[in-house]
Every structure is written in structure tokens, then in C-alpha cells.
C-alpha positions in Angstrom: 86.1 12.6 -20.2 86.1 15.5 -22.7 85.1 18.0 -20.1 87.4 16.6 -17.4 90.4 16.9 -19.7 89.4 20.3 -20.9 89.0 21.6 -17.4 92.5 20.5 -16.6 94.1 22.5 -19.3 91.8 25.6 -19.8 93.5 28.5 -18.1 90.3 30.1 -16.6 88.4 27.0 -15.7 87.2 26.3 -12.1 85.9 23.2 -10.4 84.6 23.6 -6.9 86.1 21.1 -4.5 82.5 20.2 -3.4 81.9 18.4 -6.7 83.5 15.6 -8.6 83.4 14.6 -12.3 82.8 10.9 -12.1 83.4 8.5 -15.0 82.1 5.1 -14.0 80.4 2.2 -15.6 76.6 2.1 -15.3 76.6 -0.6 -12.7 78.7 1.7 -10.4 76.5 4.7 -10.8 77.3 6.1 -14.3 79.0 9.2 -15.4 78.2 12.7 -14.4 78.7 15.7 -12.0 78.4 14.6 -8.3 78.3 16.5 -5.1 80.8 15.1 -2.7 80.1 17.8 0.0 77.4 20.3 0.9 77.0 23.0 -1.7 75.6 26.3 -0.5 72.9 28.2 -2.5 74.2 30.3 -5.4 77.7 28.7 -5.2 79.5 28.4 -8.5 80.6 24.8 -8.8 82.0 24.7 -12.3 83.2 27.3 -14.8 84.6 26.8 -18.3 84.6 29.9 -20.6 83.2 28.8 -24.0 85.9 30.7 -25.9 88.5 28.5 -24.3 86.8 25.3 -25.4 86.3 26.1 -29.1 83.4 24.5 -31.0 83.5 22.7 -34.3 81.3 24.4 -36.8 81.3 22.2 -39.9 79.8 24.8 -42.3 82.2 27.6 -41.4 85.2 25.3 -41.6 84.2 24.0 -45.0 83.2 27.4 -46.3 86.7 28.8 -45.5 88.6 25.9 -47.0 90.3 26.9 -50.2 89.1 24.7 -53.1 91.7 22.2 -54.4 94.1 22.6 -51.4 92.9 19.6 -49.3 91.4 16.4 -50.7 89.5 15.6 -47.5 87.9 19.1 -47.2 87.1 19.0 -51.0 85.4 15.6 -50.6 83.5 16.7 -47.4 82.4 19.9 -49.1 80.8 17.9 -52.0 79.1 15.7 -49.4 77.8 18.7 -47.4 76.5 20.6 -50.4 74.7 17.5 -51.7 73.0 17.1 -48.4 72.0 20.8 -48.3 70.6 20.7 -51.8 68.6 17.5 -51.1 67.2 19.1 -48.0 66.0 22.1 -49.9 64.4 20.1 -52.7 62.5 17.7 -50.5 61.4 17.2 -47.0 61.4 13.5 -47.1 64.4 11.5 -45.8 65.2 13.9 -43.0 67.0 11.2 -41.1 69.2 10.6 -44.1 70.1 14.2 -44.4 70.8 14.4 -40.7 73.0 11.4 -41.0 75.0 13.1 -43.9 75.6 16.2 -41.8 76.8 14.1 -38.9 79.1 12.1 -41.2 80.6 15.4 -42.5 81.2 16.5 -38.9 82.8 13.1 -38.2 85.1 13.6 -41.2 86.1 17.1 -40.1 86.9 15.9 -36.6 88.9 12.9 -37.8 90.8 15.0 -40.3 91.7 17.8 -37.8 92.6 15.3 -35.1 95.0 13.5 -37.5 96.5 16.8 -38.6 96.8 17.8 -34.9 98.6 14.6 -34.1 101.0 15.0 -37.0 101.7 18.6 -36.0 102.5 17.5 -32.4 104.7 14.7 -33.6 106.4 16.5 -36.5 109.8 15.3 -35.3 108.8 11.8 -36.5 108.0 10.6 -40.0 104.5 12.2 -39.7 104.8 15.1 -42.2 102.3 17.8 -41.8 101.6 20.4 -44.6 100.8 24.0 -44.2 97.2 24.9 -45.0 93.6 25.3 -43.7 93.5 22.0 -41.9 96.7 22.8 -39.9 95.4 26.3 -39.1 92.1 24.9 -37.9 93.7 22.1 -35.9 95.8 24.7 -34.1 92.9 27.1 -33.5 90.8 24.2 -32.1 93.8 22.6 -30.4 92.4 22.7 -26.8 89.2 21.1 -28.0 90.9 18.4 -30.1 93.5 17.6 -27.4 90.6 17.0 -25.0 88.9 14.5 -27.3 89.8 10.9 -26.7 90.2 10.0 -30.3 93.5 8.3 -31.0 95.1 5.3 -29.3 98.2 7.3 -28.3 96.0 9.3 -25.9 95.2 6.2 -24.0 97.2 4.7 -21.1 101.0 5.0 -21.8 101.6 1.4 -20.6 99.0 0.2 -23.1 99.4 2.3 -26.3 97.1 0.1 -28.4 94.1 0.5 -26.0 91.1 2.1 -27.7 89.5 5.1 -26.1 86.1 3.7 -26.6 86.6 -0.1 -26.1 82.9 -0.8 -25.3 81.4 0.9 -28.4 79.8 -1.5 -30.9 81.8 0.0 -33.8 84.8 -1.9 -32.3 83.0 -5.2 -31.9 83.2 -7.9 -34.5 80.1 -9.5 -36.0 80.1 -12.4 -33.6 80.0 -10.0 -30.6 77.1 -8.1 -32.1 75.2 -11.3 -32.6 75.9 -12.7 -29.1 75.8 -9.6 -26.9 72.8 -7.9 -28.6 70.8 -10.9 -29.6 67.0 -10.4 -29.5 67.2 -6.7 -28.9 66.4 -3.6 -30.9 70.0 -2.5 -30.4 71.1 -5.4 -32.6 69.3 -4.1 -35.6 70.5 -0.5 -34.9 74.1 -1.7 -34.5 74.0 -3.6 -37.8 72.5 -0.5 -39.6 75.1 1.9 -38.1 78.0 -0.4 -38.8 76.9 -0.9 -42.4 76.5 2.8 -42.9 79.9 3.7 -41.4 81.5 1.1 -43.5 80.1 2.6 -46.7 81.2 6.1 -45.6 84.7 4.9 -44.8 85.0 3.3 -48.3 84.0 6.6 -49.9 86.5 8.6 -47.8 89.5 6.3 -48.0 91.2 7.8 -51.0 91.0 11.3 -49.7 92.2 10.4 -46.2 95.0 8.3 -47.5 96.2 11.1 -49.8 96.2 13.7 -47.0 97.7 11.4 -44.3 100.0 9.2 -46.4 102.7 9.3 -43.7 100.4 7.5 -41.2 99.4 3.8 -41.1 96.0 2.9 -42.5 95.1 1.4 -39.1 95.8 4.8 -37.5 93.6 6.6 -40.0 90.8 4.0 -39.5 91.1 4.3 -35.7 90.7 8.1 -35.9 87.6 7.8 -38.1 86.1 5.1 -35.9 86.8 7.2 -32.8 85.3 10.3 -34.4 82.2 8.4 -35.3 82.0 7.1 -31.8 82.4 10.6 -30.3 79.7 12.1 -32.6 77.2 9.2 -32.2 77.6 9.3 -28.4 77.4 13.1 -28.4 80.6 13.2 -26.4 82.1 15.9 -28.6 
């Protein structure tokens, strides 16, 4: 979905008519690049210049964030630096450190996406302040606009539809127990949901401060969606 949307808006992108980007449920063949016609040898079937996509580099974004300007960046900087220090001091707990780095990336994506949304809807009550987050959200605008993070990017006739309705982060406890009963995925889902819950509680004050004009449910949806994007590697 990310690449399909990006290819639509990137000025120098190209998709050969002989292929199709399919987004389908597993029982109907799954998602991927499909050949719908004969493709001759050495034919370019897809082109998307990297500089037109933009990539989110957590370290560089945080390093260039002025201290004290943005509560979310300040909080994520502390989290990132703690993870780096722990990694240097000991080799154990590598999974934990990787989880912290991914969580910081999630926080950056959610923060920039919320800032981008406020910037694009500045005519409403969504106030957006000048600063590093706004600059980065505009620099990475093409990338952020292609990511299915917030409900308003879903079908216009169903504005409350989540972009990731099948991900277990959106399930309730009963659905986890019923749908994943007896599988290893059930344990994994419990662990991930518990970890995400702890992170959100730690982040709540900073996100509420920087995005006070938005509803708490909208902020939570953005964080959930960013976690979903990172966990599924769809970013």
C-alpha cells in the first residue's frame, strides 16, 4: 500500500503496464508485484527514485532536534540515548535494545505524521507550531502521505475505518484469546500488546503536550498505526 501510493504521487516514478501491485488477503494470493503480461528480458518494470521517497533516519532526526523545543523529541532522545548507552555497556539483552530502537522510530513516525496532519488541516482547530517537527514533516511529506497511518486516510465514506483493521493491536483481549488460542502467536501478541501499552503510558504526557489540539483517540490511533507499520515493516 505504501509503495502503491508513493508511486502514484512521485513525479519520476514508473510502473510498466505489464505488472500490477496487488494488495489481497492471503486466501486470494497475497500481496506483491505480479506480472499480468509477458515481460521481455532487461525490461524495467518499476522505477522509484530513492530521493523522492525519503527515508526516516531516527538518529539524524533526533540529533538535529533543538533541545527543549519539542517535548516528544526530548523524550525520544532520552529513550534513544539510554538504549545506545546500554548497548555499549553490555551485549546481553540485544532484543530489548532492538525493541527500544524500534519504539523510538515508532514515536518519530507518529509524531511527524500527527504534525503533518495538523499542517495540512491548519484551517481547522488543529494548531501546528513552527519548529523541527514541522520542518521534518514537510521534508518527508511524500513518505508520510503515503503511509496509511491515520483514519482520515481511509475510505471517505467510512472515516472511522482503521488502516490496519486486522492487526492484533486493534483486537480486544477476547479476540486474542479466541482467534489465537493454542498458538505461539497468542503469547507473542500478549507480549507485544503489553509492551506497547507500557510505552504509550510513558509517552502520553509528551504527545498530549505537543498535540493538545487533537483528540486523545486520534493521538492513540496514530501511535497504534505507527507501531503496526514498524512491526509489519510496511514503512
